[in-house]
N, C-alpha and C positions, 0 to 999 in steps of 0.2 A: 706809588704809596710806597706808606715809609714801610721796614723791616723794624718790627719790634719786639725788642728783647724780650725773654724770660730772667726772674732774679732771683736768687739765691732766698729760699723763705725763712723765717716770715721778713719782712717787709717793714719799714717804717714807713709812713706815707706823712708828707707836712703840714703841719695844720690849717692851714691856708688853704690845700686842697680839700683835705675831708669836710671842711667850711665848705667848698665850692660844693661838694660833693654832698653832703648834710643838705644845703639847696634843697639840690634833685631826685632827694627822695631814696640817694644812694650812698649804703653805708661798707663799704670795702673789708674786710680784720685783715688783718694781718696774713694770711695763707692767702689771701687773694692777689694772681698777677696782677699787677697795673695795664698789661699791657690789654688783658679780659674787659677792662672797667672802661679803658680809652675805647674798644672795639664797643664795647655796651651802647658809650654814649654815644659813639659814630650814628651808632643804628636807634637811638631814639631820635636823637636829633632828623636825621634821614623820616624818620616815621613822624613829626612836626611835620619838619614843611611839609612832607604832602600832604596831612590833612589841612593844612591853609591853604594849597592847591586846590586841593579840590571843594571846600569850604569856597569857594573866590569863584569856578566852577556857575556852581550849584548855585549861590548868592548873582551868577553874570545868566543862568540859565530863567531866573526868574524875575531878576531886577534890569539886568542890562549890563552893558559893560561897567566894570566898577573901575576905582579910581587905579593903578598903578603903583602910586605913592601910597596909600594902607596897606596894600601886602608888604614892598620893600617897605617900610616903615616895622610890622611884623616877621619879617625874617629878620631882619638887621637885631630888632627884639629876640630872638632866637639865638643867633650870632654870641648875643653878650652875654645871653645866660648859658651857652653851654659854653662859655671862654677857658675852660681848662682845655678844648680841643686841640687850640694855637699852640700850648706845649706840649711834645711828645711825652711817653709818660715815664725818661727817666730824670727828669723833672721833677718828677711827684714825689719820689722817694728821698729818702735820709740816707747816707752811709752804705748802701744796696752795692749790688754787684751784678750786673748781666752776665748773663749765661746760655751762649747761643741769643741765634734770633731768629723770629720768628714773624710771618706776617701776618696782623691784623683781622 
C-alpha cells in the first residue's frame, strides 16, 4: 500500500482532476487533503465492484451461470471511471508541498 503524504493547506487541485472528480460527484475544496479524496475514491470503487459481484451472484442463483465477459467489461468500465486512482494524489495538485507521510 502506498504511503500518501499530507500537503500544506490550502491545496490547488488541477483542473483536469476536478473535472474527473466532479464526474464522480466528488467536489473537494482547497482545505481537503488529497489523500482523503484518494482513499474515498478507493473505497467507493471497492463498494461498486462488490455490488457488481453481488448482482452477478444473484443473477446466477436465478438464471444459472452468467457470462464472465459481461462482468469483466463492467469491471473494466469501473476502472476507467476511477482512472484518477492510477495517479497518486501528489499528481492531483499544483504547487503543493508535502508535509509528512500517512497511510491512506
